[in-house]
C-alpha positions as CSV (number, residue, x, y, z in Angstrom):
1,M,16.2,-9.8,19.2
2,T,14.9,-6.2,18.6
3,S,11.2,-5.5,16.8
4,L,10.5,-2.3,15.1
5,D,7.4,-0.9,15.7
6,F,5.6,1.7,13.5
7,D,1.9,3.4,13.6
8,L,0.5,5.1,10.9
9,Y,-3.3,6.6,10.1
10,L,-4.8,6.0,6.6
11,R,-7.4,8.0,4.7
12,A,-8.8,4.4,3.6
13,T,-10.8,1.6,4.7
14,P,-9.3,-1.5,6.5
15,R,-10.0,-3.4,2.8
16,E,-8.2,-1.0,0.6
17,V,-5.4,-1.2,2.8
18,W,-5.4,-4.6,3.1
19,T,-5.5,-4.8,-0.7
20,A,-2.4,-2.4,-0.9
21,L,-0.8,-5.1,1.6
22,T,-1.4,-7.8,-0.4
23,D,-2.2,-7.5,-4.3
24,P,0.5,-8.7,-6.8
25,A,0.1,-5.6,-8.7
26,M,-0.1,-3.0,-6.0
27,V,2.8,-4.1,-3.5
28,P,5.9,-3.6,-5.8
29,R,4.5,0.1,-6.4
30,W,5.3,1.0,-2.8
31,R,7.8,-2.0,-1.7
32,F,10.8,-0.7,-3.8
33,G,9.9,-3.5,-6.4
34,M,9.6,-6.2,-3.8
35,T,7.0,-9.0,-5.0
36,F,5.4,-11.5,-3.1
37,E,4.3,-15.1,-4.4
38,T,2.0,-16.7,-1.7
39,D,-2.1,-16.9,-1.8
40,W,-1.8,-14.8,1.7
41,Q,-3.7,-18.1,3.4
42,A,-2.5,-19.0,6.7
43,G,0.1,-21.9,6.5
44,S,1.1,-21.2,2.6
45,P,4.5,-20.6,1.5
46,L,5.7,-16.8,0.8
47,T,8.6,-16.4,-1.5
48,T,10.4,-12.9,-2.3
49,R,11.9,-11.4,-5.5
50,S,14.1,-8.4,-5.4
51,P,15.3,-9.1,-2.6
52,D,14.9,-13.1,-2.6
53,G,13.6,-14.7,0.0
54,E,11.3,-17.1,1.8
55,G,8.7,-17.7,4.5
56,S,5.5,-18.6,5.3
57,V,2.1,-16.9,6.1
58,Q,1.4,-17.3,9.6
59,Q,-2.2,-15.5,9.7
60,A,-3.9,-13.9,7.6
61,V,-7.7,-12.1,8.4
62,P,-8.6,-9.8,5.5
63,G,-9.0,-6.5,6.2
64,Q,-7.7,-6.6,10.2
65,H,-4.5,-9.0,10.5
66,L,-1.6,-10.3,8.3
67,V,1.4,-11.7,10.1
68,Y,4.2,-13.6,8.0
69,D,7.7,-15.0,8.6
70,W,11.1,-14.2,6.0
71,H,14.4,-14.2,5.7
72,Q,16.5,-13.3,2.9
73,T,18.1,-16.1,0.7
74,D,20.1,-13.9,-1.6
75,E,22.9,-13.0,1.2
76,P,24.6,-15.2,3.7
77,D,23.3,-14.8,6.9
78,P,21.6,-10.9,6.9
79,N,19.6,-11.7,10.0
80,G,22.0,-14.1,12.0
81,G,20.4,-17.1,9.7
82,R,16.8,-16.4,11.5
83,M,13.8,-15.7,10.4
84,S,12.0,-12.4,11.1
85,V,8.7,-11.9,11.3
86,V,6.5,-9.3,10.0
87,S,3.0,-8.4,11.2
88,F,0.2,-5.8,10.3
89,E,-2.8,-4.9,12.3
90,L,-5.7,-2.8,10.8
91,E,-8.1,-1.0,12.9
92,P,-11.0,0.9,11.4
93,M,-11.5,4.2,12.8
94,G,-14.3,6.2,11.0
95,E,-12.8,7.4,7.7
96,V,-9.3,5.9,8.8
97,T,-7.8,3.2,9.2
98,H,-5.0,2.7,11.8
99,L,-2.2,0.6,10.6
100,N,0.2,-0.8,13.2
101,V,3.4,-2.6,11.7
102,V,5.7,-4.7,13.8
103,H,9.2,-6.5,12.3
104,G,10.3,-8.3,14.9
105,G,13.3,-11.2,15.4
106,L,15.9,-9.0,14.1
107,D,19.3,-9.7,15.2
108,P,20.4,-6.4,16.9
109,E,24.1,-6.6,15.7
110,G,22.7,-7.9,12.2
111,E,23.1,-6.1,9.1
112,F,19.7,-6.6,8.3
113,L,18.4,-4.4,11.4
114,K,20.8,-1.5,9.7
115,I,19.1,-2.0,6.3
116,V,15.4,-2.1,7.2
117,K,15.4,0.1,10.2
118,P,15.7,3.4,8.0
119,R,13.6,1.5,5.1
120,W,10.6,1.0,6.9
121,P,9.2,4.6,7.4
122,M,9.9,5.1,3.4
123,L,7.9,2.1,2.6
124,L,4.9,2.9,4.8
125,S,5.2,6.7,3.8
126,S,5.3,5.3,-0.1
127,L,2.0,3.0,1.3
128,K,0.4,6.0,2.5
129,S,0.5,8.2,-0.4
130,L,-0.4,5.2,-2.7
131,V,-3.5,4.4,-0.8
132,E,-4.6,8.0,-0.5
133,T,-3.5,9.4,-3.7
134,G,-3.4,6.3,-6.2
135,E,0.3,6.9,-6.7
136,P,3.5,5.8,-4.4
137,L,6.4,8.0,-3.1
138,R,9.4,8.2,-5.3
139,F,13.3,8.2,-3.9
140,P,16.2,8.4,-5.2
141,E,18.1,5.2,-5.5
142,L,19.6,3.7,-2.3
143,P,22.7,1.0,-1.6
144,D,21.2,-1.9,-0.3
145,C,17.6,-1.1,-1.8
146,P,17.1,-1.8,-5.3
147,G,14.0,-0.2,-6.9
148,A,13.7,2.4,-4.8
149,A,14.0,5.0,-7.5
């Protein structure tokens, strides 16, 4: 299995970053229209739209740590039929929050990795822009990425 690991620094509090990661009104703004249906409590089911998927919240400590597993249900086995796992670690650094994002459990030969690998930097850049300026980044429409425009 393969993992993608990203670090970024946002001029925001961990609470503000947490809100952007979990608030149903904010998530689609930086995630190219993707929505999550969950209460963000450990053990709760998680459903997504655009793309359609399902999983569960593994860990959730507001302002500190969020982990969920997920697999896409609207495509045939995009990750070899396996769940992938996404984790967000938030660490305060004065007026800045260090955010570490790891997307693990990725099939190294799978189509899903080919899609998410170039998308995560775009998503995280849009998250940073949204948190710092109130506006996400706008990207041109991309193949396999509805809502990017």
